[in-house]
N, C-alpha and C positions, 0 to 999 in steps of 0.2 A: 504494500500500500504506500502511496506517495501523497504527501500533504504539503500544501503551500500555506505559509503563515505570512500575512501581509501586515507589516507594522512591527517595529521592534521596541515599542514602549514596554512598560512592565507587563501588560497583558500578552503581547506577542512573545516576550522573553519567557514568560511563565508557560504559555501554550507550547512553545518549542521544547522547553526543558522537560515538561511532563510527558509530552508525546514520545520523546526519545527515552526517557527514564523508564517508562512502563511498556515500551514496545521496541525491542532492539531491531525488529524486522521492518519497522516503519521508516521510510525515507522522508526526511523533513527538509524543506527549503524555506529560509527566512528572507523576506524582502523588506528593504527600508529605503525610503526616498532620500533621507539625509546621509551624510558621509560617515556618520557614527551610529552605533546602536544606543538605546537607552531612553529615547523620548524625553520625558520630564526629569529623568535621572540625568542631570546635566552638570557634571563637575567642570569647573573652570579654574585655571591657575593664573593668578594675577602676576603683575610684573615683579612684585615683592616676594613672590613664591608662595603666597597664601592659596590653599586649595579651597574653593567655595563651591557649594552646590546651588545652582540657580532654581531648581525645581523640587527636589526631594528635601523636605525640611525635617519632619519628625515621624516617629512611630512609637508604639508601645506594646507591651505583652498582652494587654487585655483585649483590644479591638483589632490588633494586627497579628493574630496567632499563626497564620500560615506563612506570612513573610518572615516573622521572627523565627519560626522553625527553620526556614531556609537559611537565615543568617546563622543560627546555631549550628546547623548541619555543615555549613561551609565555612565556619569559623570567621565570620565577618564581625569585627569588634564594634561595640556601641559605646557612646558617651551619654551621660545624662543631659537633657535639654530642657527647654522651658516653653510653656504655652501662655506666658503672661501677655496681657493685652493692654495697650495704651491707646487712648482715644482722644482726639480733638474734635468734639462735636460741633462747636462753633466758637467764634471769638469769645474768649472769657470762660469757656466751659471745656475743661480738660480733666480727665481722670484716668486711672489705670486699675487693672485687676490682676492679682497675682504678685503685687509689689507691696510688701509690708511697710516700706518707708512712706508710700503715698497714702496708705489706708487711714492713718491717724488723721491727717489733714482732711480727707474726704468725710470722715465721720463727724466733723464739726459743721457740715453743711446740711441744710434741709433737703437739698436735692438728693443726697446720698440715701437718706432715710426714706424718701419717696421711692427711690429705686429699689431699696430693700423690700418695701411693702409690695410693690408690683412684681418683683422677682419671686417672692414667696408664692403669690397667686399664680404666676406664670408657670412655675415648676409643677405645681399641683395640677393645674388645668391641662398642661401639655401631656403629662403622664396619663391622665384619664382619657384625653382625646385620641391618643395613638393606640390605646389598648384594643378597641374594636371600632375603627372608623367606618362610617356608612359610605355608600357609593357617593352621596352628595359631599361628604367630608373629603373624599379623595379628590374632588375637583377644586377645592378651595386653595387659593394662594395664601402665603403667609401673611400678606398685607390684609386680605379679607378676614382671615381668622383673628388677627390682632384687633381689627376694627370691631368685629363682632364681640370680642371679649372686653373691649373698652380700656385697654392698657394705656398708661400715660407715656409721654415723651421720654421721661426719665429711663424707662425700660426700652421702648421701641427705638428711639433715636440714640439713646445713650449707651445701649449695649447690643440689642438684638440685630439691628441693621448692620452695625460695624462688625460684629462677630461673624455674620453670614458673609459679608464682603471679604473678610479676612480668610476664613476657613475655606471658602469655595473659590477664592480669587475672582469674585464676581464684581462687575461694576457696581458702585454704591447705589446707583439709581435703580438697578435691577435686582438688588439683594432680596427684597421682599416680594418679588414676583414669582419666586420659586414655589413648588408644591408644598403646602403646609405639612401634610402627613410625613413626607419624605424628610423634610428639614427637622421637624420636631422629633421624629423617631431617631434621627442621627444624634441630635443633642442629648436625648435620653440615653441612648446606648453608649455614648462617649463620656458619660458622667458629667455633662455640662448642666444637668438639672439637679445636681447634688452638690454638697459642700466638699466632696472628696473626689476630685478628678484623678485620672490615672497619672502614673509617673511616665514622663515622655523621654524618648531617646533620639539620638541622631547618629548615623554611621560615622565612626571614627575614620578620618581620612576621606570623608564624603563617600559618594557612591562609586568612586573609582574601584574600590575593592570588589563591590558587588558586580559591577559590569565585567571586571576581569574574570571573576568566577564563572559567569555565564559564558564569556568568550572561550575560556579554557575548556569548559564542558562541551560546548558545541564543536570545538576543534577536535577534541578527543573522541567524539561520538559521530563524526562524519556529517554534521549538519552543514548544508550549503548556505552560506550567508552572503546576500547580495545587497550592497549599500550604494548610495549615491545615484540611484536610478529608480524613479517612482513608477509604480504599477499604474497604468492608465486605464486598463480594461480587463475584464474577465469574460472569456467566451467559453460556452459549453460546447464541446465536440463529442457527440455520443454520450458515453457515461463518464467522460473526463473533462477537465478544464484546461484551457490554455490562457496564459497571462501575457499581456503585452506591456512593455515599459516605455517610458518617455524617450529613451534612446533608440527605440525601434526593435529591441530584442524580443524574442518570443520564448516562453518556457512552457512546455507541454507535458501532458501525462499525469496531471494531478487528480487523484480520486476525491480529495476533500480540500476545501479552502477555508481558512480561518481569517476572518476580517477583524484584525486587532488594530483598528485605525480610529482616529478621532470621530466623534459621532456625526459631524457634518460631512465627513468623507464617505460614510457608509452608503447613502443613496447614490453617490457618484460612481461607486465601484460595484455594488451588488448587481449581479446579473438578474434581469427581470425584476427590479425592485418593487416591493409592495408599496402602495401609495402612502401608507402610514410612516414609512421611513423618511419621507420628506419633512416630517415634523421634528427630526433630530437636528438640533442646532448647537453651535458652540460660540464662545466669545473669544476674540483675539486680544491678548494682553501684551502690552509693551513692557518687557522686563529689563530693568536697567540696574547694573551693578555700579555703584558710585561711592563717593566719600563726602557728600554734602549733607550736613546735619540739619539743614533748614527744613527738610521734609518731616522731621521728627516733632513730637510735641514741644511746645515752646518751653515748658518747664522740664528740665532734665529729670526731675524726680518721677515723672510719668513715662520716661522712656521704658519700653518693654520689648519683649521678643517680637511681638506682632504689634504694629502701630497703624492705626487708621486715621487719616485726615479727611473727615467727612466733607468739609467745604470744597476741597479740591479732588475728592473721589480718588485718593491715592492710598495704597497699602504699601507699607514699608517694613521689611524684615531687618531687625538689628542683628547682623551676622555674629557679632561678638557674643551676644546672649544665646543665640540659637545653635551656632556651630563652633563655638569656642575658638574663634579667631582672635589672636591677641590684640589686633589693632582696634582702637575704640571707634573711629569713624569709618566704618565699612558697612554699607547698606545695600539692600536689594529692594527697589521700588517697582511696583506694578502700576502702570498707567499714570506716570507723572504728567503734570500739565504741559501743554505745548509751550507756554511761557517759560517754564523751568527748563525744558529741553533746549529751547533756543538760547537761553541764557548760559547754558553749560556746554553748548555744542563745540566751542573752540577751546575749552579748558581741559585740564588733565583730570577733572572731577569724575567724568564718566569713564569707567574702565572697560565696560562691555555692554552691549545692547542686543537683545534677542526678542523674537516674537513667539509666544507660546499660546496654544489654544486650550481653553478649559470648557467643560460641558456646562450648558445652561439647563437647570432642572425646573422645567415648566410642567404644568399639568398635562400638556400634549406630549411632551417627551416621556413623562412617567407612564402615560397610557401606552405609548409606543414600545417602551421597554417591556411592559407586561405582555404586549402582543408578541414581541420577539420571543420571550421566554416560553409562552404557552403554545404558539403555533408556527413560528418562523425558524426557531433554532434547529439547525440540522436539516431543514427542508432542502431537498436536492443536494445534500452534502455541503451546504454553505453554513458556516458557524460564525457566530458573532462573539467578540470578546472586547472588553474595555472597561475602564474604571467607571465610565458613564452608565454602565448597566446596574450600578448600585448607588454609591454615595460620592464617587468621583475621586477616591484616594488610592494610594498605591496598593494597599491591601485589597481593595475592591478589584483593581486591575489584575492583581496576582490571582485572586480567587476566580475571576472570570476565565483566566487562562487554564486553571485546573478544570473548571467545568467544561470548557471546550475540549480539552484532552479526554475527559471522561466520555463525552459524547462521541467524538471521532473514533475512539478505541472501543466504545461500548464497554467501558470499565467503570461501573459505579462503585467499585471497591477501592478506587484510588483515594487515598486519605484527603479529606477536606474538613478542616476544623472550623467551627462557628466562633464568632466573637463571644467573649465571656461577658455578655451583657448583664447577667445576673449579679455581677460584682457590685453594680451600683443599685440594683433593684433586687435584693436577696429574696429568694423563694424558700421559705421554711414554715411548714404548717404542722400542727399536731393533728393526726387523724384518729378518730375514736370509732369504735364499733365492737364487733364480737366475732369469735371464731367458734365453729360448731364441728365436732368430730363424732362420726358414727362408725363403729366397727361391727360388721355382721358375721365374719368368719375369722378364726374357728370358734371364737366366743363373742357373744354380743357385749358391746360396751359403748357408751356414749357420754359425752359431756359438752357443756357450753361454757365459754368464758369470755369476760370482757377483754377488750384489746385496745391498746394505744400504740401507735407507730408514728414515726416522723417521715414527712415528705419534704424533700428539699432538692435543690439544683446542685449538680456536681461541679458547677463553676462558682458556687458561693457556699462553701462547706461550713456547717454549723460548728461553732466553737463556744458553747455556753459554759456556765459555771458547773452544771451537773451533767448535762447531756452534750456530747461532742463527738465529732467524726474522728475516727482513727483509721489511717490507711490500712494497717495490718489486719483489720477485722474483715476485709473483703478480698476477693480473688485477684489474681494477676500479680505481675511483678511489682513489689512494693516500691520500687524505684521509679515507677511510671504513674502518672495521674490515673485515677480510677476511670474517669470518663473515657480516656484513650483506650484503656483495656476493654471497656464495654463496646466501644465502636469497632475495635479490632475483632472481638468475638463475633459481632454481627457480620462483619466482612468475611470472616472465615466460614461461618455457618450459612449465610444467606447471599453472599456475593455482593453486598452493598455496604459501603462505609457511610454510616449516618452522619449527616452534616447539620443536624439541628440540635436543640437543647437536649440534655440527658438528665432526667430526674430520678431519684431513688426513694423508694418506700421501704423502710427498714426500722429496726430497733437500734438507736444510737447507743454508744458506750455510755454507761451511767455509773458513777462512782468507780471508774476504772475497769468495769467488767462489761463484756458484750457477747451475746450469742444470738444468732438469727437462724431459726430453722428454715425460713424462706425470706428472700428479699426480692423486690421487683424493680427493674430498671426500665424506665419509659423513654424510648428514643423518639423524639418528636421530629417532624419533617422540617422544621425551621426554628429560628430563635424566638419567634412569636407564639410558638406552641399552637399551631393551627390544627395539627392532626398527629396522633401517635402512629408511627410507621412500624416500630418493632417493640416487642415486649421481651426483655431478657429476664430470666428467672434463675436465681442462685439458690440452690437447696443445700443445706448442711445437715448431716445426720448426727445422731448422738447414740452411743458414747464415743463413736470412732472419729468424729469431727472431720469427715470427708465431705468434699464439695463437688457438685456438678453444676454446670451452667448450660442452659439451652435457650434458644431464641425462637420466638413465635412471630411470624410475619403478619402484622395486623393491618396492612395497607388496604385490604379489600373490605374489612369489617372490624370495627373496634368493639363490637359485641359478637364474639365468635367462639369457636371451639377448636381444639387441637387434640389429636390422638397420636400417641407415640409409645414406643416400648418404654417400660419403666426403667429409668436410667440409673437408679441409686438404691442401695440397700438402706432404707430409711430408718428402720427400727429393729432391735433384736427380736421383737415379737412378730415381725413379718418375715416370710421366707425370702431368701436371696432372689433378686430379680432374674428372670429367665425369659425365654422367648414366648412364654404363655401369659406374661403379665403386661398390662397396658395402663397408661395414665390417660384419663379423659379430662382435659382441662377446658373449662369454660370461663369467660371473663367478660366484664363490662367496663370499658373505659370511656364511655360516651360523655361523662360529665367530669372527667379529670380537669383540674385537681380537686374538685369538690367532693367527688364520690368515686369509689372503686370497689369492685367485688370480684372474687375469684373462687372457683370450685375445682377441686381435684378429686377425681374418682379413680380408685385403683381396682382394676379388674383382673381376674385370673380365669382363663378359658371362658370368658363372657360373664362370669359371676362376679358381682360387686363384693369386694372385701372391705374396703374402707371408703368413706365419703367425708371429705374435709372441705369446709367452706369458710370464707371470711368476708365480712362486709364492713367497710370503714367509710367515714365521711369527715369532712373538714370540721374541726371543733370550733365552736364559737369562742369569742374573746373571754367569756366567763366560765367556760367548761374545762379548759385544759390545765388550770392552776394546780390541782392535786396530782394530775398525771405527770406534770413536769418534774416532780421530785421523786416519783416512784421508780425504782430500778426495774424496768420492764424485762430486761434479759434475765434477771434473777427470778422474777415471777414466772416467766416462760419455762425456765429450766426446772423450777420447783414443780410446776404443773405436770411437766413431762414425767418426772420421777414419781410423783404421787400416783398418776394414772398407770404408770408402768407397774407399780406395786399392786394396784387393783387387778391388772391383767395377770400378774403372777399368782395372786390369790385365786383367780378364776381358773387357773391351770393351763394358761396359754404356754405353748412350747417356746423355748428361748433358742434362737438360731445364732450360730457363729457368723462372724463378719465375712461377707463375700469380698474378694479382692476387687478393689476399685481404685485406679490411680488418682492421686491428688491433683485436681485441675489447676492448682496454684502454680504448678510447674509446667503442666502440659498445655496451658492456654495463654502463654505469654505472647503479646503482639509483636 
């Protein structure tokens, strides 16, 4: 199979890398119109020898998990960076966020306290708005939503508009014209609606090291890289594609084409483009590296890593704060005024000037991206990749490259990690209910008991005074995160690497002790928990403390049944599992995380031997207080031994343990 990847920004680099990494037989050709690869990863060396990156500024471990894993795997070093924001709203109104020196002076003004009032309501309203937006909500612009909510200028002009202009490199006048749901969801997921934002990093030595790692990998794996010659057309010839370039060259025989280009280029290159692609637009931004501090806030106390001058519609990065360049006066400005450019045209102030395109996130473009993902992606073997398919950042481009490689190779098991959004919005509930056990053979015995379990996200692990998560209490390599082990098990057993949130229903360790006869892992299809795709069940027997893990594919029905050979010798009062024993598992996840129920029926030659069920629901605020201090694992173990004693009194035969490997060593990802 032969694949053409057009565009060598982060999406094209990721597509090419993953296509070759997961298919040695696939021939990949990478095409780039510029003379270098990298796109917005644009390292530039000044006359003084300072290495500055003009496009790639920051990343973090929470919302950039796939890119950070690439950095870790390829030993790309990072330095701490900053996301402090300095704003000149208008003459006489300057302030900054993330700068402790400026905070005290701001607190002495009425304007700051009005901002704090509006910011509190904005954070709460935005989180509620993006949870389950209606179809009408999806059409609102950020400006329309803010007008509807009635926020004051202290918030809208003093923070929201500047931060949107800064983060998305959008013209100040267009910053509020973006889709409200997309922008607010991004702010929520990146910790900007909370008091505890992530720790930001920047590549040490800029992106030079990253680009060198890609180039070395492509060279070692026979990737044909064509630079300095733009692809101008894509023609389908039979079942394959031919590419024509600006210089007149032709490249033929491609089975698949990945369009990893800026969104405004997509309708120009896509063969037989869908009309909706015409709605994809970009903004061209003038990027200037210079040494003139006049574009910064007038008061140096408000100088920050990111600086927005609202009156002139200029965004300026302070390179010293962002990229640890020792020189004080070194700045990158986006879209400086024409007057400023003319005034500095003949001076040594301007070190470099470049034009970069950034996506515009309008309601039309958001609808087009949804159409691409649902009906156009992979159609006629044309694939789309780019940061514009999500939020416009390097992680989004890197992820879109993984998704394109997954589609081209038909390999949904290629690892794709979701952002750890729950870091800022922790999911941790107490679930209350009951468990009911009925044994019919060889002796009748039944009991019912109250049940309390914890439901939480594996990206925001509980660490309470009494109940807390301990990695060693669960399966897999203890040196790896549990959610990564869960995803790897699903990939091994079902051929799909889940890319959504993973939640766990279990007994947490209490007072230093933990035992779980059964734990449930819910693998959602996305970070917004739209649908559970896989249910992973971890069963531990007693007294042998052996574990087994199996996966149920719930994509077709979240209220379903599963029948399988009994995988584990659960109890000394049960015969060892053999080919005549089955587990019949029924479950209902239709109302997660509010309710969950599961039933396991053990049959031997068609006759029911045991029937065990559990029903739990999310506890109310006033219900869980006592359960919070009770050691649930201790209660469970005591109940097991008490009823084992009753079975022994009734004359049940005690079986010896059947050999069963410990999956903690056999199921390492």
